[in-house]
C-alpha positions as CSV (number, residue, x, y, z in Angstrom):
1,M,110.0,96.1,126.7
2,I,111.6,97.4,123.5
3,L,114.7,99.6,123.7
4,V,115.5,102.0,120.9
5,T,118.6,104.0,120.4
6,G,118.5,107.3,118.6
7,A,114.6,107.6,119.4
8,T,114.5,111.5,119.2
9,S,113.9,111.9,115.6
10,G,113.4,109.9,112.3
11,F,113.2,106.1,112.3
12,G,113.8,105.7,116.0
13,K,111.0,108.0,117.0
14,A,108.6,106.3,114.5
15,I,109.7,102.9,115.7
16,A,109.0,104.0,119.5
17,Q,105.7,105.5,118.5
18,R,104.4,102.3,116.6
19,F,105.4,99.8,119.3
20,A,104.1,101.9,121.9
21,K,100.6,102.4,120.0
22,E,100.5,98.5,119.9
23,G,100.9,98.3,123.7
24,F,104.6,97.6,124.2
25,D,106.6,99.3,127.1
26,V,109.3,101.4,125.5
27,C,112.8,102.5,126.5
28,I,113.8,105.4,124.2
29,T,117.3,107.0,124.2
30,G,119.2,109.7,122.9
31,R,121.4,112.6,123.4
32,R,118.8,115.6,123.2
33,K,117.1,115.6,126.5
34,E,114.2,117.9,125.5
35,R,113.3,115.9,122.7
36,L,113.3,112.8,124.8
37,D,111.0,114.3,127.7
38,T,108.7,115.4,124.8
39,L,108.4,111.9,123.3
40,K,108.2,110.2,126.5
41,N,105.3,112.4,127.5
42,E,103.5,111.7,124.2
43,L,104.1,107.9,124.3
44,E,102.9,107.6,128.0
45,K,99.3,108.9,126.7
46,T,99.2,105.4,125.0
47,G,99.2,104.1,128.6
48,V,102.5,102.2,128.4
49,K,105.5,102.2,130.6
50,V,108.2,104.5,129.1
51,I,111.7,104.9,130.2
52,A,114.0,107.7,128.9
53,L,117.7,107.4,129.1
54,Q,119.8,110.3,127.8
55,F,123.2,109.2,126.9
56,D,125.6,109.1,123.7
57,V,126.3,105.6,122.3
58,R,129.6,106.8,121.3
59,N,130.5,107.0,125.2
60,K,131.2,103.6,126.6
61,N,130.9,104.5,130.2
62,E,127.6,106.2,129.5
63,V,126.3,103.3,127.8
64,E,127.1,100.9,130.5
65,Q,125.8,103.1,133.3
66,A,122.4,103.8,131.2
67,I,122.0,100.1,130.4
68,T,122.8,99.2,134.1
69,T,120.3,101.5,135.4
70,L,117.6,100.1,133.0
71,K,118.0,96.6,134.2
72,T,117.3,98.0,137.7
73,Q,113.9,99.0,136.3
74,V,112.8,96.2,134.0
75,N,113.2,92.3,134.2
76,K,113.4,91.9,130.5
77,I,114.4,93.4,127.2
78,D,112.5,91.7,124.4
79,I,113.6,93.8,121.5
80,L,116.6,96.1,120.9
81,V,116.7,98.6,117.9
82,N,120.0,99.9,117.1
83,N,118.9,102.9,115.2
84,A,121.3,105.5,116.3
85,G,123.5,106.5,113.3
86,L,124.4,109.2,111.0
87,A,126.1,110.5,108.0
88,S,128.6,113.3,108.3
89,G,130.1,115.0,105.4
90,F,130.1,114.3,101.7
91,S,133.6,114.4,100.2
92,T,136.3,112.2,98.6
93,I,138.8,110.4,100.8
94,D,141.8,112.9,99.9
95,E,139.5,115.7,101.1
96,G,137.6,114.1,103.8
97,D,137.4,115.6,107.3
98,T,138.8,113.0,109.7
99,E,136.6,114.5,112.5
100,D,133.4,113.5,110.5
101,W,135.2,110.0,110.2
102,D,135.6,109.7,113.7
103,V,131.8,110.7,114.4
104,M,130.5,108.2,111.9
105,I,132.7,105.3,113.0
106,D,132.0,106.0,116.7
107,T,128.3,106.1,116.4
108,N,127.4,103.8,113.5
109,V,129.9,100.9,114.6
110,K,131.3,101.3,118.0
111,G,127.9,102.7,119.5
112,L,126.0,99.8,118.0
113,L,128.6,97.4,119.6
114,Y,128.5,99.0,123.1
115,V,124.8,98.8,123.4
116,T,124.7,95.4,122.0
117,R,127.4,94.1,124.3
118,Q,125.4,95.4,127.3
119,V,121.9,94.0,126.2
120,A,122.9,90.7,124.2
121,P,124.0,88.9,127.7
122,L,120.7,89.8,129.2
123,M,119.0,88.3,126.4
124,R,121.1,85.2,126.5
125,Q,120.1,85.0,130.2
126,Q,116.3,85.5,129.6
127,G,116.3,82.8,127.0
128,G,115.5,84.9,123.8
129,G,115.1,88.6,122.3
130,H,115.3,90.2,119.3
131,I,118.1,92.5,117.9
132,I,117.2,94.8,115.0
133,N,120.1,96.8,113.4
134,I,119.1,99.7,111.0
135,G,121.6,99.7,108.2
136,S,121.3,101.4,104.8
137,T,121.6,100.5,101.1
138,A,125.0,102.0,101.6
139,A,125.7,98.7,103.3
140,K,125.4,96.9,100.0
141,T,126.6,99.3,97.2
142,V,129.4,101.9,97.7
143,Y,128.6,105.2,96.1
144,K,130.7,108.5,95.2
145,N,131.6,110.6,98.3
146,G,130.0,107.9,100.5
147,N,133.3,106.3,101.3
148,V,133.7,106.2,105.3
149,Y,129.7,106.4,105.7
150,N,129.6,103.3,103.2
151,A,132.4,101.7,105.2
152,T,130.5,102.0,108.7
153,K,127.1,100.7,107.1
154,F,129.1,97.6,105.5
155,A,130.4,97.0,108.8
156,V,126.7,97.1,110.2
157,D,125.9,94.5,107.7
158,A,128.8,92.3,108.8
159,L,128.1,92.6,112.4
160,N,124.6,91.6,111.8
161,Q,125.7,88.6,110.2
162,A,128.1,87.7,113.0
163,L,125.5,88.4,115.6
164,R,123.2,86.0,113.9
165,I,125.6,83.3,114.1
166,D,126.9,83.9,117.6
167,L,123.6,84.4,119.0
168,L,121.9,81.5,117.3
169,P,122.2,78.9,119.9
170,F,120.4,81.1,122.4
171,G,117.2,81.7,120.3
172,I,118.0,85.4,119.9
173,K,116.8,86.9,116.5
174,V,119.0,89.4,114.6
175,T,117.4,91.1,111.7
176,A,119.0,94.0,109.7
177,I,116.8,96.6,107.8
178,H,118.5,98.4,105.1
179,P,116.6,101.5,104.1
180,G,117.3,103.5,101.0
181,M,116.2,107.2,100.3
182,A,114.0,108.4,103.4
183,E,112.8,111.8,104.3
184,T,114.3,112.1,107.7
185,E,116.9,114.5,109.2
186,F,119.6,112.4,107.7
187,S,120.5,114.7,105.0
188,L,120.2,117.7,107.1
189,V,122.9,116.3,109.6
190,R,125.2,115.0,106.6
191,F,125.1,118.8,105.2
192,K,125.4,120.0,108.7
193,G,122.2,122.0,108.7
194,D,122.2,123.4,105.2
195,D,118.5,123.0,104.6
196,K,118.8,124.3,101.0
197,R,121.2,121.4,99.9
198,A,119.4,118.8,102.0
199,G,116.2,119.8,100.5
200,T,117.4,118.9,97.0
201,V,118.1,115.3,98.0
202,Y,114.6,114.1,97.4
203,E,113.5,116.6,94.8
204,G,111.2,114.9,92.2
205,V,111.0,111.6,94.2
206,H,108.4,110.1,96.8
207,P,111.1,108.6,99.3
208,L,110.4,106.4,102.1
209,Q,109.1,107.8,105.5
210,A,110.1,107.0,108.7
211,D,106.7,105.1,109.3
212,D,107.2,102.8,106.7
213,I,110.5,101.4,108.4
214,A,108.6,101.6,111.7
215,D,105.8,99.2,110.1
216,I,108.6,96.9,108.8
217,A,110.5,96.9,112.0
218,Y,107.2,96.0,113.8
219,Y,106.4,93.3,111.1
220,C,109.8,91.6,111.7
221,A,109.4,91.9,115.5
222,T,105.8,90.1,115.6
223,L,106.5,87.2,113.3
224,P,106.0,83.7,114.7
225,P,108.9,82.6,117.1
226,H,110.3,80.1,114.5
227,V,110.5,82.8,111.9
228,C,113.5,85.1,111.6
229,I,114.1,87.8,108.8
230,N,118.0,88.1,108.8
231,D,118.3,90.8,106.2
232,L,116.0,93.1,104.5
233,V,116.6,95.9,101.8
234,V,113.8,98.3,101.1
235,T,113.8,101.4,98.8
236,C,111.1,103.6,97.5
237,L,109.7,102.7,94.2
238,T,112.1,104.8,92.1
239,Q,115.2,103.6,93.7
240,A,117.1,100.4,92.9
241,N,120.1,100.8,95.0
242,S,122.4,103.5,96.5
243,V,123.6,104.3,93.1
244,Y,120.7,103.8,90.8
245,A,117.5,106.0,91.0
246,I,115.2,108.0,88.9
247,K,112.7,110.9,89.3
248,D,109.0,110.1,89.8
249,A,108.2,112.0,86.5
250,D,110.4,109.3,84.7
251,L,108.2,106.4,85.6
252,Q,106.7,104.9,82.6
253,N,103.1,103.5,82.2
254,K,102.2,105.5,85.4
255,T,98.7,104.9,86.7
256,K,96.8,108.1,86.9
């Protein structure tokens, strides 16, 4: 069984689809019930068991209740994908909206911690498992107006390293996947539904797609038992990190 948080869109949805296609039973979680139900119906057509849990990772009580319910339905959680995360707002610290800060910290950091705290003991008890944390290139290089979002992803990077150390004696793999520019709902959420502004983010580039990250997650999760990828940064061809990127048109010696 693979448990995927934030499975109603983007990376989470693609990861759930990929693993279900490969025969994994899937638990999908998210805040939007209609999307959860639609995805559940889609995944069940592959013939796997699908459990949909509606809760907000920011709410510790909801997380505890949901994972407790899940434990009554399954004997084992082989893989946890901490995918739920977002960016909210894009401004300097002195002009930042503190409500945006709270949303990002509560989702990207505390949400990851709440879910992991419930699942890790089960993995320890069952003698193994794999935790995959979805980070960002923003965890490696700070960019202008990224401030608090950067800080939360730096925290994910640090927590990933800490989890790897803490869970090492119990045969639990821990992996961070840090995507760069990717064409998901990320920018639409950051700019609070401004389609026009969100649409300009990836103009002139061929960004990563959600399926690319799903392929990478599946690869990491299906390596031999003695192999663990601890940390992985992935970008599109025209991006070096969260600061340096060029347009496709600026590529030299392109193959036609």
